[in-house]
C-alpha positions, 0 to 999 in steps of 0.5 A: 523480566522474560522479554527483553524490553531492547527485543520488543521492537521486533513485535512493532515491526513485523506487526505492521511491516509483514502483518498484512501480508501474512494476514492476506494468506491466512485469510486466503486459507480461511476463505477456501476452508469456510467460505461458500465457493461462490464468495471465494476470491473476492477480497481484496485485503491489500493497503492500497489507492481505492477508487470510485467502484464500477466507474472510473474515477471521472464518473464515467462507465467504462464504455464510451457508448454507454452515453447513448441510451441514456434516454431509456433511463426512467427514475422512480420517486425516491431520493438518488442517494442511497448509499446504504443499499450499496454499501451493503455489497461491502459487508464483510462476511461473517466467517471472515470476522471469527479468522484471527490474523497471524500477530508478529509471526516472524517475531515469535521468536522473543517469546521461545524462552518464556513457557512450559518445556512443551507449547500448546501442540507438544512441541519441544520448547528447544525445537520452538526456540530454533524455528523462532530463532529463524523467524527472528533472523529474518525479520532483522534481515529484512529491517536491514534491508529498507532503513526508510521501512524502519522510519515508516513504522515509527521505530527508535533507533536506540532500539535497534542499537543502529541508526536509519534515519539518515540513510535511504535505501539502497535502490542499485543493482548490486544490491538487487543482486544481495538481497536475492542471495540472502533471500535465497539463504533465508528460504534455505533456513526456512526450509531446514527447520526441524520437522514439527506437526503438519497441523500445529499453529507454528507450522502453518506459520512456517508455511506462510513464511516459506510461501513468501520467500519462496514466491520472491525468490522465484521472481528476483531470479528474473534479475529485474523489478523491485520485491519485499514482503507483499510488493512485486513490481515489474520495472525498476520505476514507473509512474506510481513508485520509485525513488522520485515519490516514495522519499519525498513522500517519506520526508513529508510524512514519516521523518521524525524532526522532533530534534536538531538531530532529525533535523541533521537527519532529514537534510542527509536523506534530502542530500541523498535523493539524488543518487537514489534517482540515479541508481534506479535511472541506471536500473532502468536503462540497464534493463532497457539494453536487455528489452526489459521497459515499462509500456509507453504510456508509463514512461509518458505518465512518469514525465509528465510527474517529474517535471511538474514537481520541481517546476514550482518555486523552490521556498513553496516546494512541500519538501522545503516548506514542511522542513522550515515550518518544523524547524521553527520550533526548535530551539537555536541554543541547541543547534543550528538557527531555523534559517540556516537549516531552511537554506540548506535545504534550498540549496540542495534542492536547487544544486542537487535534487532538481537537476536530478529530477530534469536529468531523469525526466530527459532519460525517461523522455528518450526511452519513450520512443523504444518503449512497447506501445501496448502494455504487458508482461508479455513483452517482457523477456520470458514475459508469460512466465514471468505473469505466472510467477507474478500472479502466483505471488499475490494469489498461490503457486497453482492458481490458474489465470483463466480460472481467475478471470472467469472468477472475476467476470462472475464476481462482476456479473453477480455485483451488477445483479445485485446493483440492478435490483437495487435500482429496480426497487428504488424504480430506477430503471431502463438502461444498462447498470453501467449507464445509471451509475454514469447518470448518478454520477453526472448530476450536480447533487450527486457530484458537485465541482470541488471547491473551497467550500465543497471539499470541507463538506465531502471531508465531514461527510466521509468522517460521519460515515467513519463514526457510523461505521465504527458504531456498527462495528461491534456487530461485525467484529467481535472485541473490535478495536476502536483506534483513530482514524484521521479523514484527510485530504491527500498531500498536494504533491500526491495528488497528481500522482495518485487517483481516488484514496488510500489508507496509511497505517498508523506507526508501530509507536502510535505516535501517528494514527491511521490515515484516510486520504482522499484526493480532492484534486481539481479534476477529481470527480467524487458521487456521493453514492461512491463514498460509503463503499470507499469509506468501508473499503479504505477505512472501517471495516476494510483496510483500518481495522485489518491493520489495526487488528494486526498491531494489536 
């Protein structure tokens, strides 16, 4: 067998972990080459938290004065629910459908031992093998940095020949420095590969990998923030991410619980959570001493999330309840009884986890007094240069911020003009586009209050939209995959943190499908006319299709 079984895990890892990043860069190249200028730069290909388009998540326009001219709005004799018309704006341009995502770029080394003496671009097999060996080592190094990523991808410990489901990522400043040096070494290896034809596919793969590591090492040289493949955050922790929310999400949504060993691993990770929070707290305090502190509003929002998370009764806390429910199905003759697992988890929560959260919340509260009132990276040391490097990380190295800003303004104006034309065709005129959208959002028939009765109705409508999109998919994408997408409510503990909706990619081993999660908390509002665009962005043909094609 040419491809060893024990190495197949790398394909799964790279497809899911680096696929989104590499797809985005490949698509950017394709967009620049194939799309007309007026359409370039309009796509945002990331797994993200979606929101209501053009109006904020409360259904209000961006400007409060937009409510003042409601009397000028005139309604035609047409139904107000017209999702198919507005959703047309989100249709993928045909050239995008022809661009194939780069599959497992860093995993190509596993195939180097197969095939003829030269590849399709005329490159010697030995050269291909040497370059792909660098890709292989790079992928293994990145995986070693993040055991949490390995778990989220559904990888098997036996395949990796190491245990990882019982440990958390190292969030210390010392690990940050080691990671920075490691990535410099990886970049040097990527930059020292043999010369190959620049128009070859392998050369393009190398260019993409080098660009990513050049951008990563530029940002890590500042000495603060958190960085990974496709992800860059300027602060040690914030109101949307950090061990305080990432680890509970990992334990509840991705941690295997099929055996007694899995249950022990869960407890080990729960016991490690306080140390992970402490590491980020130390980094936050150290950064603050150097003038690197999140804006006050970020710290205030973070504190508002921390205290309620540990104020609920322990026995009904999601970290305990979910775990307790699952371990009840384990055979007690092969390990601890279920009650003993539950008691151990509850003790950890009471004795270690809750005190760690409260101590962190107190620290965050104290830091608010010295935090910048005005949000912006310009408040950081070398903030202007950091902003440019951060922008380059998400776009390209020679990007001009003013150009991007102007492109954004033009895109908004174009979209508003198209929506205005649709409104006029329906006889819905008068007022600005924002005013008319706000008017629609406030109509009870468009935005019913979220109750025990209306939430299932909204989920049913979203599932129907997914089915409709799947039916239309063959007309948009050739040989489009039909992968399962589960539409569900966002977990309760995340609803207080994440507004809107989000997409979670399927695990690499296929044990968990893609998830489209929507926030249905009491404070959320979901106008019916915004749902199709939300589905088409987060689900099909958006991030779910992107993720599925990459994982193939």
